[in-house]
C-alpha positions as CSV (number, residue, x, y, z in Angstrom):
1,M,-16.9,-46.3,53.9
2,M,-15.9,-46.9,50.3
3,S,-13.9,-43.7,50.2
4,Y,-11.9,-44.9,53.3
5,W,-11.0,-48.1,51.5
6,I,-10.2,-46.4,48.3
7,L,-7.8,-44.0,50.2
8,N,-6.1,-47.0,51.9
9,S,-5.7,-48.8,48.6
10,L,-4.1,-45.7,47.1
11,I,-1.8,-45.4,50.0
12,I,-0.7,-49.0,49.8
13,F,-0.3,-48.8,46.0
14,S,1.8,-45.6,46.4
15,L,4.0,-47.1,49.1
16,C,4.7,-50.1,46.9
17,V,5.5,-48.0,43.9
18,L,7.9,-45.9,45.9
19,M,9.6,-48.7,47.8
20,A,9.9,-51.0,44.8
21,G,11.2,-48.1,42.7
22,V,13.9,-47.6,45.3
23,L,14.7,-51.2,45.9
24,I,14.9,-52.5,42.3
25,P,17.9,-50.2,41.4
26,Q,19.7,-51.5,44.5
27,I,19.1,-55.1,43.4
28,L,20.5,-54.2,40.0
29,L,23.6,-52.7,41.6
30,I,24.2,-55.8,43.7
31,A,23.5,-58.2,40.7
32,Y,26.0,-56.4,38.5
33,R,28.7,-56.3,41.3
34,R,28.2,-60.0,42.0
35,N,27.7,-61.1,38.4
36,L,24.3,-62.5,39.1
37,F,22.8,-62.7,35.6
38,D,20.3,-64.7,33.6
39,E,22.2,-67.1,31.4
40,V,21.5,-66.8,27.6
41,D,20.6,-70.0,25.9
42,E,18.8,-71.1,22.7
43,R,15.4,-70.8,24.2
44,K,15.8,-67.2,25.3
45,I,15.6,-64.1,23.1
46,H,17.4,-61.5,25.2
47,K,21.0,-60.5,24.5
48,G,23.6,-59.4,27.1
49,A,24.0,-59.8,30.8
50,I,20.6,-59.1,32.5
51,P,19.9,-59.8,36.2
52,R,16.9,-62.0,37.0
53,L,16.4,-61.0,40.6
54,G,13.7,-58.3,40.2
55,G,11.2,-60.5,42.0
56,M,13.2,-60.2,45.2
57,A,11.5,-56.8,45.7
58,F,8.0,-58.1,45.4
59,E,7.1,-59.9,48.6
60,P,9.0,-57.7,51.1
61,V,7.6,-54.5,49.6
62,I,4.0,-55.9,49.6
63,L,4.2,-57.0,53.3
64,L,5.9,-53.9,54.4
65,S,3.4,-51.6,52.7
66,I,0.5,-53.4,54.3
67,A,2.2,-53.4,57.7
68,L,2.9,-49.7,57.5
69,T,-0.7,-48.9,56.4
70,L,-2.1,-51.2,59.2
71,G,0.1,-49.4,61.8
72,G,-0.9,-46.0,60.5
73,N,-4.6,-46.8,60.8
74,I,-4.1,-48.1,64.3
75,M,-2.0,-45.1,65.4
76,F,-4.7,-42.6,64.2
77,G,-7.5,-44.6,65.7
78,Y,-9.1,-46.1,62.5
79,V,-10.1,-49.6,63.4
80,D,-11.8,-50.7,60.1
81,F,-8.5,-51.6,58.4
82,P,-7.2,-53.9,61.2
83,I,-10.7,-55.4,61.6
84,A,-10.9,-56.3,57.9
85,F,-7.6,-58.2,58.1
86,F,-8.6,-59.7,61.5
87,D,-11.8,-61.0,60.0
88,R,-9.7,-62.8,57.3
89,G,-7.1,-63.6,59.9
90,L,-6.6,-67.3,59.1
91,L,-6.5,-66.7,55.4
92,M,-4.0,-63.8,55.8
93,I,-1.7,-65.9,58.0
94,A,-1.9,-68.9,55.6
95,S,-1.3,-66.6,52.6
96,F,1.7,-64.8,54.1
97,C,3.3,-68.1,55.2
98,A,2.8,-69.7,51.8
99,L,4.1,-66.5,50.1
100,Q,7.2,-66.5,52.3
101,L,7.9,-70.1,51.6
102,L,7.5,-69.8,47.8
103,Y,9.5,-66.6,47.9
104,L,12.5,-68.3,49.5
105,V,12.3,-71.2,47.0
106,G,12.2,-68.7,44.1
107,I,15.3,-67.0,45.4
108,A,17.1,-70.3,45.7
109,D,16.0,-71.3,42.2
110,D,17.2,-68.0,40.7
111,L,20.6,-68.2,42.4
112,I,21.5,-71.9,42.3
113,G,18.7,-73.7,40.5
114,I,16.1,-76.2,41.8
115,R,14.7,-79.2,40.1
116,Y,11.1,-78.8,39.0
117,I,9.9,-81.8,41.1
118,A,11.1,-80.0,44.3
119,K,9.3,-76.8,43.2
120,F,6.1,-78.8,42.7
121,V,6.4,-80.3,46.2
122,V,6.7,-76.8,47.7
123,Q,3.8,-75.5,45.6
124,I,1.6,-78.3,46.9
125,I,2.6,-77.5,50.5
126,C,1.7,-73.8,49.8
127,A,-1.6,-75.0,48.3
128,A,-2.3,-77.0,51.5
129,M,-1.6,-73.9,53.6
130,L,-4.1,-71.8,51.6
131,I,-6.7,-74.5,51.7
132,C,-6.3,-74.6,55.5
133,G,-6.7,-70.9,55.5
134,G,-10.1,-71.1,53.8
135,A,-9.2,-70.5,50.1
136,W,-10.8,-73.5,48.4
137,F,-13.5,-74.2,45.9
138,D,-16.9,-74.9,47.5
139,T,-18.5,-74.1,44.2
140,I,-17.6,-74.0,40.5
141,G,-20.1,-71.3,39.7
142,G,-22.5,-73.3,37.5
143,I,-19.8,-74.5,35.0
144,F,-21.1,-77.8,33.5
145,G,-24.3,-77.1,35.5
146,I,-22.5,-77.8,38.8
147,Y,-22.7,-75.3,41.7
148,D,-21.9,-76.5,45.2
149,I,-19.3,-79.3,45.6
150,S,-18.1,-81.3,48.6
151,P,-14.7,-80.8,50.3
152,W,-13.7,-84.2,49.0
153,L,-13.8,-82.8,45.5
154,G,-13.2,-79.2,46.2
155,V,-9.9,-79.5,48.2
156,P,-7.9,-81.6,45.7
157,F,-9.4,-79.5,42.9
158,T,-8.2,-76.3,44.6
159,A,-4.7,-77.7,45.1
160,L,-4.5,-78.6,41.4
161,V,-5.7,-75.1,40.4
162,I,-3.3,-73.3,42.7
163,V,-0.3,-75.3,41.3
164,F,-1.6,-74.8,37.8
165,L,-2.0,-71.0,38.2
166,I,1.4,-70.6,39.8
167,N,3.1,-72.4,36.9
168,A,0.9,-70.6,34.3
169,I,2.3,-67.2,35.4
170,N,5.8,-68.7,35.6
171,L,5.7,-70.1,32.1
172,I,4.2,-67.0,30.4
173,D,7.2,-65.0,31.7
174,G,9.1,-65.3,28.4
175,I,9.4,-61.7,27.0
176,D,9.8,-58.3,28.5
177,G,6.6,-57.0,30.2
178,L,4.4,-60.0,29.5
179,A,4.0,-61.6,32.9
180,S,4.0,-58.3,34.7
181,G,1.6,-56.8,32.2
182,L,-0.9,-59.6,32.4
183,S,-0.6,-59.7,36.1
184,S,-1.2,-56.0,36.4
185,I,-4.4,-56.2,34.4
186,A,-5.5,-59.1,36.7
187,T,-4.7,-57.2,39.9
188,I,-6.6,-54.1,38.7
189,I,-9.7,-56.2,38.0
190,Y,-9.4,-58.1,41.2
191,G,-8.8,-55.0,43.3
192,V,-11.8,-53.1,42.0
193,S,-14.0,-56.2,42.3
194,F,-13.0,-56.8,45.9
195,L,-13.7,-53.2,46.7
196,I,-17.2,-53.5,45.2
197,I,-18.1,-56.7,47.1
198,G,-16.6,-55.6,50.4
199,E,-13.5,-57.9,50.5
200,Y,-11.3,-55.0,51.6
201,A,-8.3,-56.9,52.9
202,L,-8.0,-58.7,49.5
203,A,-8.5,-55.5,47.6
204,C,-5.5,-54.0,49.5
205,I,-3.3,-57.0,48.6
206,A,-4.4,-56.7,45.0
207,F,-3.4,-53.0,44.8
208,A,-0.2,-53.7,46.7
209,T,0.7,-56.3,44.1
210,L,-0.1,-53.8,41.4
211,G,2.2,-51.3,43.1
212,V,5.3,-53.5,42.9
213,L,4.5,-54.5,39.3
214,V,4.4,-51.0,38.0
215,P,8.1,-50.0,38.7
216,F,9.2,-53.5,37.7
217,F,7.4,-53.2,34.4
218,Y,9.3,-49.9,33.8
219,Y,12.8,-51.4,34.4
220,N,11.9,-54.7,32.6
221,V,10.5,-53.1,29.4
222,F,12.3,-49.7,29.2
223,G,15.5,-50.6,31.0
224,N,18.8,-50.4,29.1
225,V,21.3,-53.3,29.2
226,Q,24.2,-51.0,28.5
227,K,23.2,-48.6,31.3
228,H,22.7,-51.6,33.7
229,S,19.0,-50.7,34.2
230,K,17.2,-53.7,32.8
231,I,16.0,-56.6,35.0
232,F,13.9,-59.7,34.9
233,M,11.6,-60.9,37.7
234,G,12.9,-64.4,37.7
235,D,11.2,-67.4,39.4
236,T,11.1,-65.4,42.7
237,G,8.8,-62.9,41.1
238,S,6.7,-65.2,38.8
239,L,6.1,-67.8,41.5
240,T,5.0,-65.3,44.2
241,I,2.8,-63.3,41.8
242,G,1.3,-66.6,40.6
243,L,0.5,-67.5,44.2
244,I,-1.1,-64.1,44.9
245,L,-3.2,-64.3,41.8
246,S,-4.3,-67.8,42.7
247,I,-5.5,-66.6,46.1
248,M,-7.4,-63.7,44.7
249,G,-8.8,-65.7,41.8
250,I,-10.2,-68.4,44.1
251,K,-11.6,-66.0,46.6
252,L,-13.4,-64.0,43.9
253,F,-14.6,-67.1,42.0
254,T,-16.2,-68.4,45.2
255,A,-17.4,-65.0,46.5
256,H,-20.9,-64.7,47.8
257,P,-21.5,-60.9,48.0
258,V,-24.0,-60.1,50.7
259,G,-25.3,-56.5,50.9
260,H,-23.1,-55.4,48.0
261,H,-24.6,-54.7,44.6
262,I,-22.7,-56.2,41.7
263,D,-24.2,-56.9,38.3
264,I,-21.4,-59.0,36.9
265,D,-20.9,-62.6,37.9
266,P,-17.8,-62.9,40.1
267,V,-16.9,-66.1,38.4
268,V,-16.4,-64.3,35.1
269,L,-14.3,-61.6,36.8
270,A,-12.2,-64.3,38.4
271,F,-11.2,-66.4,35.4
272,S,-11.2,-63.9,32.5
273,P,-8.0,-62.0,33.3
274,L,-6.1,-65.4,33.6
275,I,-7.5,-66.9,30.4
276,I,-4.4,-66.4,28.2
277,P,-1.7,-67.8,30.6
278,C,-4.0,-70.7,31.5
279,F,-5.1,-71.6,28.0
280,D,-1.5,-71.3,26.8
281,V,-0.2,-73.8,29.4
282,V,-2.9,-76.3,28.5
283,R,-2.1,-76.0,24.8
284,V,1.7,-76.3,25.3
285,Y,1.3,-79.3,27.6
286,M,-0.9,-81.1,25.2
287,L,1.5,-80.3,22.3
288,R,4.4,-81.7,24.3
289,L,2.5,-84.9,25.2
290,R,1.4,-85.4,21.6
291,Q,5.1,-85.1,20.5
292,H,6.1,-87.6,23.3
293,R,8.2,-85.0,25.1
294,N,8.4,-84.2,28.9
295,P,5.6,-81.7,29.5
296,F,7.6,-80.0,32.3
297,L,10.7,-79.2,30.3
298,P,10.9,-75.8,28.7
299,D,10.8,-75.2,24.9
300,K,9.8,-72.4,22.5
301,S,6.1,-73.3,21.9
302,H,4.4,-70.7,24.1
303,I,2.1,-68.1,22.6
304,H,4.8,-65.4,22.7
305,H,7.2,-67.6,20.9
306,K,4.5,-68.2,18.2
307,L,4.0,-64.4,17.8
308,L,7.7,-63.9,17.4
309,A,7.9,-66.7,14.8
310,A,5.0,-65.0,13.0
311,G,7.3,-62.0,12.6
312,M,6.4,-59.7,15.5
313,K,8.9,-57.8,17.6
314,P,9.1,-58.8,21.3
315,R,7.4,-55.5,22.4
316,G,4.7,-55.8,19.8
317,A,4.0,-59.4,20.9
318,M,3.8,-58.3,24.5
319,V,1.4,-55.5,23.7
320,S,-0.7,-57.8,21.6
321,I,-1.1,-60.5,24.3
322,V,-1.8,-58.0,27.1
323,S,-4.4,-56.3,24.8
324,A,-5.9,-59.6,24.0
325,S,-6.3,-60.3,27.7
326,V,-8.1,-57.0,28.2
327,L,-10.4,-57.8,25.3
328,F,-11.1,-61.3,26.6
329,T,-12.1,-59.8,29.9
330,L,-14.3,-57.0,28.5
331,L,-15.9,-59.4,26.1
332,N,-16.7,-61.9,28.8
333,V,-18.1,-59.2,31.1
334,W,-20.4,-58.0,28.3
335,L,-21.5,-61.6,27.4
336,S,-22.1,-62.4,31.1
337,T,-25.0,-59.9,31.1
338,F,-27.1,-62.2,28.8
339,L,-25.3,-65.5,28.3
340,N,-24.8,-68.6,30.5
341,I,-21.4,-69.1,31.9
342,N,-21.0,-72.4,30.0
343,V,-21.6,-70.6,26.7
344,I,-19.0,-68.0,27.6
345,V,-16.4,-70.7,28.4
346,V,-17.1,-72.5,25.1
347,L,-16.8,-69.2,23.1
348,D,-13.5,-68.4,24.9
349,V,-12.1,-71.8,24.0
350,A,-13.3,-71.5,20.4
351,L,-11.8,-68.0,20.0
352,W,-8.5,-69.2,21.4
353,V,-8.4,-72.2,19.1
354,V,-9.2,-70.1,16.0
355,A,-6.6,-67.5,16.9
356,N,-3.9,-70.2,17.3
357,I,-4.9,-71.9,14.1
358,R,-4.6,-68.6,12.3
359,L,-1.3,-67.9,13.9
360,S,0.1,-71.3,13.0
361,S,-1.0,-70.7,9.4
362,V,1.0,-67.4,9.3
363,I,4.1,-69.1,10.7
364,R,3.9,-71.9,8.1
365,K,3.6,-69.3,5.3
366,N,6.6,-67.4,6.7
367,K,8.7,-70.5,6.8
368,A,7.7,-71.4,3.2
369,V,8.7,-67.9,2.0
370,A,12.0,-68.2,3.9
């Protein structure tokens, strides 16, 4: 059984890599012909005309790869694949509807711009769809000593978390490869975890998402502006990836594995890959409020901006943050074997605070020398 699902996951991943690898160059061609570029301003670090429509490839490729694999399984008489999606039918329908809606809003935002209030409204609608589909917190995994919670608390908390995670991925997308790198790490962890606990439909979605991120990462990080091969994911990409990660994070966080052996707490596996974007959003919002600024307006106070101010090159900052995400996850997985979840959360926060204090000290010294 496991080999069957590993094979299907590899097929879906390969289809996504192939189709996204073909589609992204076509998007680049259209963007350059129609002059659809990301405008340079004082907050951005890139130079030259670079399209920001890479995320347009994500949702269609993910859905098409899953549909093709589903059709192939049915055609050859393998029923386990369609049954897995049918068993999660309401969640799948809600997820694909929410994904489609946010995808369209992302395209509109990348092409003509949309006010952040309107985007928040759409995100709340998407959160409501997912909650109706069964993706909501009925437990918080023992954090603060609390386990099961009522729908009266779980439903609004879930909506808040979904909107928060969508925007966390959107806001961390500030330098080449950062959002896609962090999201790739998360999808690998989620995909493997879902395979282990028997949530095969979600595992397939995780590996499909990884499949579209791999070719995008290549064009985003190694693309050349002069050769017209560099592209950004834009809000279309970051919003849809944020939504997918929120679905997977919630379902893994609230997983109750039955008949599947897993030694690691699913709660730890769910939140660890998203620590850096989530902690960064909280820090930035608190900083803006303390400075009496609108917390929803962009600035240059994110973690990647701090690393650049400390003297790092953009690619070095990206590698450092992605590596830190991997280390956070590995550390938490190891600690979860002998520590309470609350202790792990406190240690994560303490480590994040100490790292930011140290980074701020380096920035101050650099400014003093300059």
